[in-house]
FINUDO-847653 format. One record per residue (C-alpha): x, y, z. Coordinates in steps of 0.05 Angstrom, whole numbers, plus 5000, padded with zeros to 4 digits. Layout:
REM residues N
XYZ...
This chain:
REM residues 687
865690457775861690877737860791557734858192227713853392297654847991667652840791597635842291537570848490977581843690617628838690607577843290267532845789807582841589247561845189247485852689407525857088777517856188267580862888467611861989197604854289157635858388757695861689317715860790127715861190627658865391167678862991817653865992507666864593257665865393397589866793047526873993277495875493537422874793017374881193047331879892977254885992537242891192207293896892657274898793197221901992697169901991997184906791857136911392407157910792227227909391517240908691327312913990807310918891187295917691787351924591857392924791587467927792077510929891677577932992297622929192467688929793227670923693317628920093917653923194507695929094317741934194787780941594687794944394837864945395617847938095647831939195657749932795317718933494947654926894697623926794107575920693897535919093337482916493577425919193157369914993377314915694157322919794547279920995067327919595147407917895847443917595977515913696627538915196917606908897287644908897727707902097387725899196697728893496897680892297547636896798067613902698107557908397697553914498017584919497617553920297127493925796537481927096097432927995347457934294997429933394297394935993727434937292997446930992487425925892977403926793517467927894217465931794707521932495277546935995547611934596187651939096497708937596477773932496957803928296877748920996967765913696947741909596447698911096137632908295837574911095377513908495457441910294987386910495047306908294407276907394367204907895107187902395237240903795597306899795197363896595447425900695607478900395127538903794997602909094367594906393737613911393617664909794297696910794267773908594917795902595297761898595987759891096027776886995517731893495177709894495497645900895767655906995407691910695807744918095907742918995587812922395007849917594637885922594417935922495057961915495067980916094608036912594688112917794658170919593928187917493668118924993338111923592998175916792718148915791988151910991478127907391118188910190428195905889878156904189118165902188658114898288928057892488568081892288968143890789618108883889948123882090498066877691068079875491428016874492138019873692857982878293368011873193828008866993368031871193198090870293968128865094308081859094248129857594908167857994528232864194188219868494578268873594648218875895308201879595198126873194898103875094548031882094628036888394158042889094548106882794248141886493578139891193878190886494098243885393698304880593638358875793918317868293768339861793848307853593718328852893388395860493428406862492858352869192878333870393158257875693168206881892888222879792678289873892288262878591898211883591728278877591528319874591098263880590688255881990748180890490648160889891008098886291528074884491587998883492207978879192377910883892747861888393207889892093397823890593987782882893907744879694347700871994387729873594987778874995627762880595837811880096537793874096727842872096607908869395947923862595817931858195247959856195107898861495087852863794427861866993817827869793097843875593287803876292697755878193187702885893267704889293797671896693827710898693167729904793437774901293967812896394017873888894287854888994997867881995097899883794697956889695247965888395818005890796217947890995957875894596587854900596337888903895737857907495577921901295567970897794897935904994567935906294808011899394668043898693997998904993748038901993988108895993628086900093008081905293108139899293218188895592478167903092228174903592548241896392248259899391578240895791558176897491428112895691728042893091547982892192007920886791837866890491917801886492017731891691787678886191467634883992097598884192857601878693387601879993597539883693247486883893777437886794377476891193957522898294117528898993447493895793507431898794207427905593987430905293267398898893207360895892527358901492187401898792217474891591827453888391287419884591337358879590937314881690737247877991297215881591817260876991957310878991957381877391337414872791317478874190727525873591197587866691457561869792157569871392377497878792137497883091627521890191677533894791187490899290897560902390427515906590927479913691017509912891757523906091707549908191037603914091537620910392127636905191677682911291367714913891997730908792307750906991787803914091727820914092557835908292457880911591977919917292277924915393037934909692957967910492328012904192067985903691248002899290977954894891087885888590917861888190847789881691137761879390637706885490227712882789797668884190387603892090257615896489767594899689237632906689397618905290167643902189917712908289427721912889977708909590457759910289897817917289857793918390587799915090607874918990037896925290427885922090917935918690407982916589717977910689898014906890427977899990087960897390147889890489917867884790107816878589997783879689377732875689577678873390077630867590417607868590217534871589817484878490037462883189977407887789657455886588947467884088757530889988177539893988817540890089217591889889217672882488897671880388457726881787847693889288027683890588247754894587557767899887817719901388417760905788417823902688747884897689137844890489107867883089167841876489307860871488717873864488917838863088137850862088337928859789007921853688847875852288187907851688397978847889097965844888937894846889207823849389877824845990087758839189817769837990177825831489857849834789187847836588877915842588417938843787907989842888398046835088428015833887778005835587677931836286957910842886677879847187117899850786687953856186537913857687227891858287407966862986747976867786997921868587637950869787358021875886967986878187607963876587347889882786787898882186017884878385617931876684907931869384997949867085507897862185437845865286027796859785907751854986217792858386777806855587467781860187727740867787337742866986657730874586477756879086717805882487317786887187527843893187117849893587357929888187717979891588277974890288437906882888487923878989157945873088857990867389397983860289537972859790267956864890847945863791587911860891327857853391247837848891247904852191187974850490538015844390868057840691107991841690517951838890098009833690578013831190477938832689767934827989557998823090117991818489808042824389638097823490098156829290558177831289978235830889448176835289928131840889978197840789268201842289168116847689658127850689398180850388708147853588978080860089198112860688678165860488168102866788698079870888718145870587958159872087778086879487658064882588218022884288988031877289328062874489978032870090508064866991148033867691648093861191798125858091038116859490888181853791398197849391318140851291788098845892108047846492517989839292557984838092057935843892227886846091737841851792157807854292787850860092947813858193687806852593787856854294317913856294187979849194098005849593497977856893217974859193478048859393058101853493158144856493078216848993178251848792458225854392258263850792598329844092238309846591498291852591438345850890708354851690568283858190968283860090528350858489898319862990148260868190278301868489698337867889238272874589568245877289448315874688758311878288688243884988938263885188498326885087858290888987618236884687068216880887558178886987948139890387258116896187508071895686898021891586537982894185828008892586078079885586178054884385588023887585188083883585518140877285758113872085278102864585488083859385088126855384538078848284508077845985248094839285518073838785918008839786668024845886528077852086458080857386108132863885968141869685798186876686028201880685428232886185258269888685878296888486198224894186668210896786568278890086888314888786668386881586438369882285698347875885708309871386288280865086188257861486738209854586708195850587178149842887158139840587558074833587438087828087818118825787278164829986908207833286308190836385678224843385448201847684808214853884908248858584338281856384178352859684558408859985138457860685868427862686518451858286998416862587598393857987988344850987928336847588508294849889138309852788898382860288718377864188528437870588138436869587888508863087588486856287788483851987448539852286678561855586298509851485928448850385188453849884928381846984228369842983768327837484398317842384868287843485608306837786128296839786708257835587438262833087678199838188088158844588028207851487698220853487248278860387158291862186578342868786358371871385748400
């Protein structure tokens, strides 16, 4: 997916490598500083000789008596000192303490129980005093995250936190993901939610908006998702937490600052380091109480600014990849890329993910630009999470936004997903095949009658797995299956990036009426939710969310990004359709088969269909389904079509925007004349 910068990149898209042009160029909020050299003295500090510290106690840890010990990895430092402050920002240091050199390039300092306040660390490297920074493992911070807080995060928990449990989960293909920003969910003045733009907004149940529609947490429950994917909730750089929140100061959060700490602008008090910790835990606890799992969107591929980061100030050159001439490499299109393949960088990523799962009970992780990270790091993430809970779900974007010094064979791109265990990737083949190219906004997809996209749609239907009936050479992007099992493929047509589905369809189909656009919208996600794999829905698409045409809303105000709950009231029938669509998938295991072998055995594409249509059958009680044969037909044409299906009598359970699992009207008799399909519609038949 791509994001955040743009017109320039799109202008050059024709000269980008084919693989890059197929995916999305991810653009963030600011370019990072460019280092003049990879590290201060390459001869003195060869990367291969940096020591590896294996211990579990990096950062600030506390013993039972409340005594705190800080351990920081800075192997090239000649000295390291800690400064204590009374406040999270401003004021002079109240004390300065030297850290003692310790094992494997680490430095340590122990302070007595009862110590309070905020701290920074400062290294001396090559005779030069570097900037004061929060340590990279800081688990609590002051306002704007520039100082760590001398605080044990385990003491900042809401009542009942020790008893919080993850909701039960079936097979991974039973997951239904709903993506939303903490802020967007509640920001609408008509949301009925008191704690707007805050973690606590996720704890309010029974809220209603215009026309009495359910909003916020109650809406998520009503819709029927199983996992709530939250855009980045760790501390990010773009929002100044020291000034009151306004509707115009906005960020998606893809500019990470502190990897172990919740974002302060989402807390009721950014100056109280315990508030953001406790309140995010309350949000997770509330979602769990309502049987919803929580996915954290994590951004380990780059940082907000490399030059000023704690990484560069403590161990210059180590945490980032560089070109041969010493410049920062830029596979993220954000000015820097994290060198995940280096042992201590890998350790930080694994430790951070494990911390969110353990300390905050997070149930899943979505890796931003996962294709920048190396395979071994992603495998280590999976192992670390399995030590806590085998059911924690991991997925990410299986691409980069540019060339990387790390060879593609070593990176977690889509083509290498089969070499990863129980880690999924987004399927952009289905996304762009169904709605049209993400970057070429005027280009329609299958649902707009664009020819030649049938195989791309079918590729998504089988969840990017091996299937004997697919002509892979005709698929838009990947020319071979990349998922070993369907649980490794995220089926979707839209996310927070680029134009939302409604706006994309409007631009790509300028002559369509609103009624026709609604039919296209419904067809898009009918394809997603009847496909194999793990379905993904940006919250708001179920009531035709619009961002007023914006294709890159990462820093636009709430008036553009907030969920407009009046549209749920306006398009009640559309929401009712989506709710029933999710219920249909949940009720019938044929749509969520757990293995490639079962898909190849039970899913059979119908032959001889006219161009612009796709049809298949799920046969022989697929997955133990109560329905013996399910026939699924899609007409992407803007005119009626007739498709051949095996002769017989069929119960119609889905026709366009109507769903009834008990049947819609009289049974349909199919014979030699075939089955008629309305323009831009789906038909699901059952025997």
